[in-house]
C-alpha positions as CSV (number, residue, x, y, z in Angstrom):
1,M,6.8,1.2,0.9
2,T,4.2,-1.6,-0.9
3,L,3.9,-4.9,0.5
4,T,3.7,-8.3,-1.2
5,P,0.6,-9.9,-1.1
6,A,1.4,-12.1,1.3
7,G,2.6,-9.6,3.6
8,S,-0.4,-7.4,3.0
9,L,-2.4,-10.3,4.4
10,W,-0.5,-10.5,7.4
11,A,-0.7,-7.3,8.2
12,T,-4.6,-7.2,7.5
13,L,-4.9,-10.2,9.8
14,V,-3.2,-7.9,12.3
15,M,-5.5,-5.1,11.7
16,A,-8.6,-7.4,12.3
17,F,-7.2,-7.9,15.6
18,V,-7.1,-4.3,16.4
19,L,-10.7,-3.8,15.1
20,G,-12.1,-6.4,17.1
21,A,-10.4,-5.4,20.3
22,L,-12.1,-2.0,19.4
23,H,-15.5,-4.0,19.3
24,L,-14.8,-5.6,22.4
25,L,-13.1,-3.3,24.4
26,A,-15.1,-0.2,23.5
27,P,-17.3,0.9,26.6
28,Y,-14.0,0.1,28.6
29,I,-12.4,2.4,26.1
30,R,-14.9,5.2,26.3
31,R,-14.9,5.7,30.0
32,R,-12.0,5.9,30.3
33,L,-11.1,8.4,27.8
34,P,-9.8,11.7,28.7
35,V,-12.0,14.0,27.0
36,P,-15.6,13.5,26.4
37,T,-17.4,10.8,24.8
38,H,-19.1,13.0,22.3
39,A,-15.5,14.5,21.4
40,V,-14.0,11.4,20.6
41,A,-17.1,10.6,18.5
42,S,-16.9,14.0,16.2
43,L,-12.9,13.6,16.0
44,G,-13.8,10.2,14.0
45,G,-16.9,11.3,12.2
46,G,-14.4,14.6,10.8
47,I,-11.8,11.9,9.9
48,A,-14.3,10.3,8.3
49,A,-15.8,12.5,6.4
50,A,-12.6,14.0,5.4
51,Y,-11.8,10.6,4.3
52,V,-14.8,10.1,2.1
53,F,-15.0,13.7,0.4
54,L,-11.1,13.7,-0.1
55,Y,-10.1,9.9,-1.1
56,L,-12.8,7.9,-1.5
57,L,-15.3,9.7,-3.5
58,P,-12.2,11.0,-5.9
59,R,-11.6,7.2,-5.9
60,L,-14.7,6.2,-7.0
61,A,-14.5,8.1,-9.9
62,E,-11.8,6.9,-11.0
63,G,-13.2,3.3,-10.6
64,N,-15.7,3.4,-13.0
65,Q,-12.9,3.1,-15.4
66,A,-12.6,-0.9,-14.4
67,V,-16.7,-0.8,-14.6
68,A,-16.6,0.6,-17.8
69,H,-13.9,-1.4,-18.9
70,V,-15.9,-4.9,-17.7
71,L,-19.3,-3.4,-18.9
72,E,-17.9,-2.2,-22.5
73,E,-20.0,-4.4,-24.4
74,K,-23.5,-4.1,-22.9
75,V,-22.8,-0.2,-22.3
76,D,-22.2,2.0,-25.0
77,V,-23.3,5.1,-22.9
78,T,-20.7,6.8,-21.3
79,P,-23.3,8.2,-18.5
80,A,-24.0,5.2,-17.6
81,R,-20.8,4.0,-17.2
82,G,-20.1,6.6,-14.5
83,F,-23.6,6.1,-13.1
84,I,-22.7,2.6,-11.5
85,L,-20.3,2.9,-8.3
86,F,-22.0,6.1,-7.3
87,F,-25.3,4.3,-7.6
88,V,-24.0,1.1,-5.9
89,A,-23.0,3.9,-3.0
90,L,-26.4,5.3,-2.8
91,V,-27.8,1.8,-2.6
92,G,-24.8,1.9,0.9
93,F,-26.0,4.8,2.4
94,F,-29.8,3.7,1.7
95,T,-29.4,0.5,3.2
96,F,-28.4,2.0,6.5
97,Y,-30.9,4.7,6.2
98,V,-33.4,2.3,6.5
99,L,-31.4,0.4,8.8
100,E,-31.2,4.1,11.3
101,R,-34.9,4.8,10.6
102,A,-36.5,1.0,11.5
103,T,-34.2,1.5,15.0
104,H,-36.2,4.7,15.6
105,R,-39.4,3.5,15.0
106,S,-39.3,0.3,16.5
107,S,-38.3,2.2,19.7
108,G,-41.1,4.1,21.9
109,H,-41.3,5.1,25.4
110,K,-38.0,4.8,26.2
111,Q,-37.6,1.0,25.5
112,E,-34.7,-0.6,23.2
113,P,-35.9,-1.4,19.7
114,T,-37.2,-4.7,18.8
115,R,-35.0,-8.0,18.5
116,V,-34.9,-8.0,15.3
117,V,-34.3,-4.6,14.0
118,F,-30.8,-5.5,16.7
119,A,-30.6,-8.4,14.8
120,F,-30.3,-6.5,11.6
121,Q,-28.3,-3.6,12.8
122,L,-25.8,-6.5,14.7
123,G,-25.5,-8.3,11.0
124,F,-25.1,-5.1,9.2
125,F,-22.4,-3.6,11.3
126,A,-20.6,-7.1,11.1
127,L,-20.8,-6.9,7.6
128,Y,-19.3,-2.8,7.8
129,S,-16.2,-4.5,9.9
130,G,-15.7,-7.2,7.4
131,L,-16.0,-5.1,4.4
132,I,-13.3,-2.6,6.5
133,T,-10.9,-5.3,6.6
134,Y,-11.5,-7.2,3.2
135,T,-10.7,-3.8,1.8
136,L,-7.5,-2.9,3.3
137,A,-5.8,-5.8,2.2
138,T,-6.0,-4.4,-1.3
139,K,-4.9,-1.1,-0.1
140,L,-1.9,-2.2,2.1
141,H,-0.9,-4.4,-1.0
142,A,-1.1,-0.8,-3.3
143,G,1.1,1.4,-0.4
144,L,1.7,1.9,3.1
145,G,0.7,5.0,3.5
146,P,-2.9,5.0,2.1
147,A,-3.7,1.9,4.1
148,V,-2.4,3.5,7.5
149,L,-4.9,6.5,6.9
150,F,-7.7,4.2,5.9
151,A,-6.8,1.8,9.4
152,V,-6.8,5.6,11.6
153,A,-9.9,6.2,10.0
154,M,-11.8,3.3,10.3
155,G,-10.4,2.8,13.7
156,L,-11.9,5.8,15.3
157,H,-15.1,5.8,13.1
158,V,-15.5,2.1,14.2
159,L,-15.2,3.2,18.0
160,A,-17.7,5.9,17.4
161,T,-20.3,3.6,15.6
162,D,-20.2,1.3,18.4
163,G,-21.0,4.2,21.1
164,V,-23.9,5.1,19.1
165,L,-24.9,1.2,18.3
166,A,-24.3,0.9,22.6
167,Q,-26.5,3.7,22.9
168,H,-29.3,2.7,21.0
169,F,-29.0,-1.0,22.7
170,P,-27.4,-0.8,26.0
171,V,-29.2,-3.9,27.1
172,S,-29.2,-6.1,24.5
173,L,-25.3,-5.4,23.2
174,T,-23.7,-7.9,25.5
175,T,-19.8,-9.2,25.3
176,R,-21.5,-12.3,24.0
177,W,-23.2,-10.1,20.9
178,R,-19.9,-8.1,20.7
179,L,-18.3,-11.3,19.2
180,V,-20.7,-11.2,16.3
181,L,-19.3,-8.0,15.1
182,V,-15.1,-9.2,16.2
183,A,-16.0,-12.2,13.8
184,G,-17.4,-9.8,11.0
185,A,-13.7,-8.1,11.4
186,G,-12.0,-11.5,10.8
187,T,-14.5,-12.9,8.2
188,G,-13.2,-10.0,6.3
189,W,-10.1,-11.1,6.6
190,L,-10.8,-14.7,5.8
191,A,-12.7,-13.4,2.7
192,A,-9.5,-11.6,1.4
193,V,-7.2,-15.0,2.0
194,V,-9.9,-17.0,0.0
195,A,-10.3,-14.8,-2.7
196,Q,-8.4,-11.5,-3.1
197,P,-10.6,-8.5,-4.5
198,T,-10.8,-8.0,-8.1
199,G,-10.6,-4.4,-9.3
200,L,-14.0,-4.2,-9.9
201,L,-15.1,-6.3,-7.1
202,M,-12.8,-3.7,-4.8
203,N,-14.5,-0.7,-6.5
204,L,-18.2,-1.9,-5.9
205,L,-17.4,-3.0,-2.2
206,T,-15.2,0.4,-1.8
207,A,-18.8,2.2,-2.9
208,F,-21.3,0.4,-0.6
209,L,-18.9,1.1,2.6
210,G,-18.5,4.8,1.7
211,G,-22.3,4.7,1.0
212,G,-22.6,3.3,4.6
213,I,-19.8,5.9,6.0
214,L,-21.5,9.1,4.7
215,L,-24.6,7.9,6.1
216,N,-23.4,7.3,9.7
217,V,-21.2,10.6,9.7
218,F,-24.6,12.5,8.6
219,V,-26.8,10.5,11.4
220,D,-24.5,11.0,14.1
221,E,-22.7,13.2,13.8
222,L,-24.4,16.1,11.9
223,T,-27.7,16.3,14.1
224,P,-27.7,18.7,17.1
225,E,-29.6,16.5,19.0
226,R,-26.5,13.8,19.1
227,H,-24.9,16.6,20.8
228,S,-21.8,16.4,18.5
229,S,-19.0,18.9,18.7
230,L,-18.0,21.1,16.4
231,T,-14.3,21.7,17.3
232,W,-13.7,18.3,17.5
233,F,-15.0,17.6,14.1
234,T,-13.3,20.6,12.9
235,A,-10.3,19.3,14.1
236,G,-11.0,15.7,13.0
237,L,-11.7,17.2,9.5
238,A,-8.7,19.6,9.5
239,A,-5.9,17.2,10.8
240,Y,-7.0,14.1,8.3
241,S,-7.4,16.6,5.4
242,G,-4.1,17.4,5.6
243,L,-3.0,14.2,6.1
244,L,-4.0,13.4,3.0
245,A,-2.9,16.5,1.3
246,I,0.7,15.2,2.5
247,A,0.0,11.5,0.9
248,T,-1.1,13.0,-1.9
249,F,1.2,15.7,-3.5
250,T,4.4,13.8,-2.0
251,G,3.1,10.6,-3.9
252,T,2.7,7.9,-0.7
253,G,-0.8,8.0,-1.0
254,A,-2.0,7.1,-4.4
255,A,-3.3,3.5,-4.5
């Protein structure tokens, strides 16, 4: 099932509201979960990892064709064409790594990191939400199946990363500042309304977002000091891999 461009924008608006609600209500949701918070974070991390390796990275490889088309007159070496999108993904990975490192280096003696670090973290997580909403519009236009899978993965991932942000900034991250994250999700939808992403721009933004997702999964789920759950991470990885396999082999996951 596919949606018209207008229909995809309205559906994306609904997703922007859901994403904003997750940011705003995340503390309330985490306190009332039937399982421990680290279990949900691990489940979201497993889902996000499966999304990146089984859906995102193959699409980046396909997306190199769009980059090659744009750069055809300027770039003659095929390896250079294949390098572009994965380099952008690396930039996204590195950007979030720098922010994570700055957060840990600026915090000491059990105090919160500096306000400058908080501002950068908040701004980039708002950008993170905006990119999710912005890219969702194109996924909905391509097909409902991949869009729903993407929305589920990103919703759980946002809930998990919000918990990490709250852990870093237990005092600073008030409801007022959470509204910045809500605004990020809404801005992504507005950007999709004003200028729907082209093939090249879509691939570049998705690559950057994928790099950020990978970093967050590695930092927040694969380090023992985070008290992550192998069982829940494996459950998320297996369940979402199965859904992607079904979508792929039945033809509903093409996008």
